[in-house]
N, C-alpha and C positions, 0 to 999 in steps of 0.2 A: 148703166148698171150691167155688169157682166155676170152671166149665170154659167156656172161650171157644171157640165154633165159628165157623169161617170159611166163609162161603158163597161158592161159586165158580159162576159162570154159564158154561155151555158151550153155544156155538151149534151147533146140529145142521144148520142150513141156511145157505148163503151168502147174504149180503146182495145183493139185486138190483142190477145195474149200471145206473146212471142215465145217461141221455143228457147230453152236455155242454150247457152253456147255449148259447142261440142265438148270442150274440155271440162265442163262442169257437170255433166250427166253421162249416164251410160256405164258400161262395164269398164271402159278405159279409165274414166274418172274415179270409179270405185277402187280399182287396183292402185291408182296413183295415190289416193288418199289413205288407203288402209295398209298397203304393202310396200309402196315405194316412195313414201313421203320424205324420207331422209336417207342418208348413207347407212345409218345403223339399221333402219328397217329393211333396206335392200339386202344387207348382209344376213340378217335374221331370216328373211324370206328365202334366200338361197339355201341356207342351212336347213330350214324346215322342209323345203322341197326335196333336198337330198335325203333327209331322214325318211320322208314318206316313200320315196322311190326304193330305198333300201329295205324298209320294214313291211310296207303294205303288200307287195306281190307275194313274198313267202307266207305272210299271214293268211292271205286269201287262199293260197294253194293248200295250206295246212288245214284251214277251217272249213273250206267249201269244196275245192276241186278234188283233192286227194282224200277227203273225209269219208268215213264209213257211216252210212246212215241206217242200215238195216243189218241185223244179225242176232244170233241167239247165244253167242258165247265169244270167248277170247280168240277163237280161230279166225273170226272175220276181221279182227283188228290187229293181228300179228303178221300180216303179210308185208313183205318188203315194199317200201314206198308209200305206205298208207299214212294218212294224216290223223285228224281228230277222230275219236271213236264215239260218235253221237249215238250209236246203237246202245252203248252202255247207259247214256242218259235216258234214252227212251225206255230201256228195260227197268231202270231203277227210279223212274220219275215219281211213281206213287210213293215210294219210301222217302224220297227227297222232300215231298210235300207233307205227308202225314206221319212219317216215322213208322212206328210199329202199331199205330192205331188200328183197331180191328177193321177188317175190310167191310164187313156188313154194317158197321156203324159210321163209316166215313161220310155218309150223307149228313150227319150232324155237323161235321166240320164245314161242309159246303154250305149248309143252311146258316151257320154262324157267320161265315164270310159274306153271304148274301145280306144278312141283317145288318152287318157292318157297313156295307156299301149303300144300303137303303138310307142309312142315317148320315153317312159321311159325304156322299156326293151332293145332296141338297145343301148340306152345311158349307161345303166348299164353294158353291156357286152363289155369288152375292145377290143375284136377282130373285132367287127362290125365297118365298115368304116363310113365315112361321119359324124363324130362327130360334126363338126361345123354346118353343115346343120341341124342336129338333134337338136342341141341347139337352133338354130333360130326357129325351129318349136315349141319346148317346151316353149320358152320364149316369142314369139311373136304371132305365129299362133294359138297355142292351147288355150291360155287365151281368145282370141277374140272369137274363136269358142265355147269354153265352156260357156262364158258369154251369147252368142246368144242362144245357145241350152237350157241352164238352165232357163234363164229369158224370152226368147221369142224374144229378140232383139227389134228393132225399137224404139230406144231411141230418145228423143228430142235433137239431136245433134246440130241442127242449132243454138240454142240459148245458148248452154252451151260450146260446144267444138270448134266451128268455131273461136271465139275470140282468143283462144290459137294458132290455126293454123295461123291466121292472124298475130299475134305478132311475131311468130317464122319466118314466111315467110318474113315479113318486115325486121326483123333483118338480115336474111340470105341475102336477096337482097342488103341490105346496105353494109354488109361485102364484098360481091362479087363485088359490085360497087367500093368499096375502093381498092380492089386488082386489079380490071380491070383498074381503072384510073391510078394506079401506075405502071402498066405493059404494057401500050400502047394499050388499048382496048377502044378507045374513043366512038365507037358506042355502045358497051355494057354498058359502064359506064354512057354515056349520055342519052341513050334512053331506052334500054331494062330493065336495073335494076330499074330505077324509075317507069317505067310502071308496072314491076312485083311487086314492093312494094305497089303501089297504087291500082292495080286492085283487089287483094283479099279484101282489105278494102272496096272498092266500092261494090263488090259482097256481102260482109257481111251485109252492111247497107241496100242494096236492099232486101236481104232475111229477114232482120228484119221487113221490111215493108210488105212483101208478105208472111211471114212465117205462119201467122194465116189465110190467105185467103183460099177460097175453090177452088183455081185454080190448083188442082192436077189432073194429067192425068194418066189414067189407060191404059197402052199399053201392050197388050198380057199378062195380069195378073201382070205386074210390075207397081207399083205406083211411078210416078215421081212428087215429090212435089217441090216447089221453094227452100226449104231448102236442099233437096238432090241434086238438080241441082247445087246449089251454092257450095256445098261441092265438087262435081265433077269438076266444073270449077276451083275452088281454087286448087284442086289437079293437074289439068292439067297445070295450070300456074306454080305451084311449080316444076313439072317435066320438063317443057320447060326451066324454069330458071335454074334448076339443070344441065341440059345438057350444056347450054350456060356458066354457071358459072364454071363448071369443065373444059370445053374446054378453057375458058379464063385464068384459073390459072394453067393449066396443066404444070407440070415440074417447077413450080415456088414456092417460099416460101409461105407457108400458104395453099398449095393445100389440104393437109389432113384435116386441120381444116374446110375449106369451104365445102369439100366433106362430112364431118361428119355432119355439120349443115344441108345440103340438105337432107342427109339420115334421119335426125330427122323429117324434114318437110314431107318427103314422107311417113314415118312410121305413123306419126300423121294423115296425110290425108287418108291413107288407112284404119286405124283403125276407123276414124270418118265415112268414107263411109260405111263400113260394119256394124258398130253399128247402124247407122241411116237408113240402108236399111230395107225394109219391107219384111221379109221372110215368112210372113203369118203363123207364129207360134203363138199359143195361149199364151198370157202373163201369167206367173206364179209368183206371189208375193213371196218374200223371207220368208214371215211369214208362208207360207205353207211348207217350207223346214224343214227337221228334220232328226234325226237319224244319221246313218253313213254318209249320204251325207253332212250334216253340219260339222261333225267331220273332214272329209277329206278336205272340202273346207277351213275351218279355218286353219287346220294344213298345207296344201299345200301352201296357200297364205302366212301364217306366215313364213314358212321355206324359200320359194323362195324370199320373200321380205327382210327377216332379214339378209340374207347372204351378198348381195351387200351393203345394208345400214350399216351393222356392219363393213364391211371392210373399207368403207369410214369414219365411225366414228373413227375406230382405227387409220387410217392414219391421220385423223384430230387431234386426241388427241396427236399424236407425231409430229405434224407440228410445224415449227418454226414461223409461222404467229400467232400472239397473238390472233387475233379475232377468227380465225378458231379453235385454240386450246381451248380457253375459252368457245366457244359455244359447242364444242364437249364434253368437260369435264362436263359442266353444264347439258347438256341433259342426258349423261350417268349416272351421279351420281343422278340426280333427279329421273329418271325412275327406276333405280335399288334400290332406297330408298323407293319405294311404292310397295305394292302387286298388282298382276294382277287384283284382284277383284276391287281395287280402280280405276285402269285405265279403266276397262270395265264400271264400274258405272259412271265414269266421261264422257266417250264417249257416253253412252246411255242416261243419265239423265241430266247432267250438260251442255254438249256441246250445245244443242239447245238454252240455255239462252244467249250464247255469239254470236249467229248468228243473222243476220238481220231478222226482222219480216217476216214470210212467207217462210223462207228458212229452209229446212229440208233435212236430209239424211236418207237413208234406215238404219234400225237398224242393220242388218247384216253387211252392209258396214262399219258402225261405229265400230262394234266389230272387223272387219278385220283390220282396220287401227290401233286400239288400240293394238291388239295382235302383229301386225307387228312391231310397234314402241317399244313395251315392249321387244320383243325377240331380236330386233336389238341391244338394249343396252347391253344385256348379251353377244350377239355374238361379239360385239366390244371388250369386255374385253378378250374373248377367243382368238380372232385374235391378240390383242395387246400382249398377252403372247407369241404367236408364233413369232411375230416381235421382241420382246425382246430377244428371244432365238437365233436369227441369229447372228453369229459372226460379229464383226465390219469389219473384213477383207473382207467380201462379199460386203459391201457398198463401201469400198475403191477400191476394184478391179473393181467394176462396173463403178465408176467414172474414174478410170484409162483407161478403155476401151472407154471412151467418151460417155457413155450412159447418157441420161438426166433422170430426176426424174421419169417420167412416164415409160420409158423403163426399168429402173432399178427395179422398183416395179413390173412391169408386167412380166419381163423375169427372174429376178434373185431372188428377195427377197420374194415376195408373194408366188410363188410356193413352196419354201422351208418352209415358215412359216405355210402355210395351211397344208402341209404334216405333220408337227410336231404336230399340234393341231387337227388332225382328231378325236381322241377320245373325246376331249372337244366339237368339233362341233356337232358330233352325239349325245353326251349327252344332249346338248342344244336342238337338234331336238326332242329327245325322251321326254324330259321334256315338250316341247311345245305341243307335241301330246297329252300327258296326261292332260295338263292344259286346253285343249279345253273344258273339261267338265264344266269349270267355266262360260261359256257363259250362262248356265242355270240361273245365277243370274239376267241377264237382260232379261229373258223371251225367250231365244232361246233354243230350245230343240235339243240337240245333241244326240248321241247314249245313253249315260247314262240317260239323261233327258227324252228321249222318253220311255226308259225302266221303269223308275220310274213312268211316267205318266200312263202307262198301268196297274200299280198295282191297280189303282182306278177302273178298270173295274169290275163291280159286277159279271159279268159272269165268271171271272177267280179269284175271291177272294178265297184265301186258304193259309194255313201256308207254303206250299212249293213253292209258286209263287215267293216271293221276293228273296229267296236264289237262285232259278234257274235263275232269271233274272240277278242278280248281277254276278253270275258265268259266264253267257253268255257274259255279257259286259266285264268282266275281261279277258275272253279268247280272245275276239276280240282285246282289247287293247294290250294284251300280244303278240298276233300274229304279229301285226304291229311293235311293239317296238322291239321284238326279231329279226324280219327280218332286221330292220335297224341296230341293233347291230351286227348281223352276217355279213352283207354286209360291215359294217365299219371295222370289223376285216379282212375281205378279201381284202379290198382296202388298209388297212394299211400294210398288208403283201406284197401285190403286189408292192407298192411304196417304200418298205423298201429296199434301196440300200446300206445300211451300210456294208453289208458283201461283196460287190463287190469291186474289185480293178482294 
């Protein structure tokens, strides 16, 4: 009988790692792969090097070597052979950033920018926790704080904002009364809910009678007017009703809906209270704003507002309800069929003709609304492209799991659709940021507008001034746009899970 033995060789030491061949690594290999991999690439590389040799030395000489860095007037920049007049940028830098914002109040602009960075930087870093709380800060707390700081606050909220609070509070109390009556809460449905619905209305009408009266009380430097007191009382009623309504509907159908309505009432009340509160800040009209401040305000408001509105319009365009679909399609196609200049001109010049006599809006506010609506129409088409790219099986699987429409869109469809169209979304944001310069058409001086305005200063009149100003404005726009582009690429790579199994 023959026995076969199988010999197995087991390596006890790792094989030494050998260096790659010379032709596969190093600078020579990189040049060969990227610049000289084919005849076409060789020709393009030679043409590119020739352009760099022709353009770069004169540009460096004009921008750095022969440039004027210090000076107090045009005499320093009109000498023969001088290049860029950076002294003009240094002398006008404050105006380029703040416009005609009062010098003593510019700390408020700086504080607003700091508050924005405090919320934006942690939101942009994936590893930083508390993303939900940070989002609440950026979307709710920061806009109110920025509005108060930049404008001075103390708006006439009593006559403009309280009616909205009253309507929402009345609606909520009616809904809660309905759920309470149907779930065995006779006390709440019969007494507390009607009182909660009527009390804010009574407070509002009382404030309408006393709002213009001189019965304001200054207590420890805090001014209590009838309007502010009515807001506080309405907010208190809303909070008390919220607790009672949530307790009444806890664990029953409709709880989340009622809770959401009370959250809306509470948010509106808090916003009204802080906007109507007197923080003793000097009011600054938006006509004094300008420069980079206006550019960032228009861009940020347009970006933040266009995203949710665009998503809703995209969902509305794909809706099965005829009215919602036709309204969404009409808005999107109409807005995308006209240039932004027309929208701004309409919002600034034509809109007052359609308002009741004596009714007016701030010019910057009208521009913000026009830009937000215009960009939301384009954002809707970008998002719709992402929704169309989602396979039908995702919808069928969501329904098979028992998810309703809201949960299906929120948890399954929209995250995938938005990830697909990240390049298109950021492209829209970059286009919107550059289109902010069009507000100059309606008399709002953004960064480019304020730079052009300073060309008329006789103290700095010279042949090198316009070129220097335009280069500076282009550099600022490029810095912001390039930063958004690079962060978009980073986010796209981070969310790219196609290689994972």
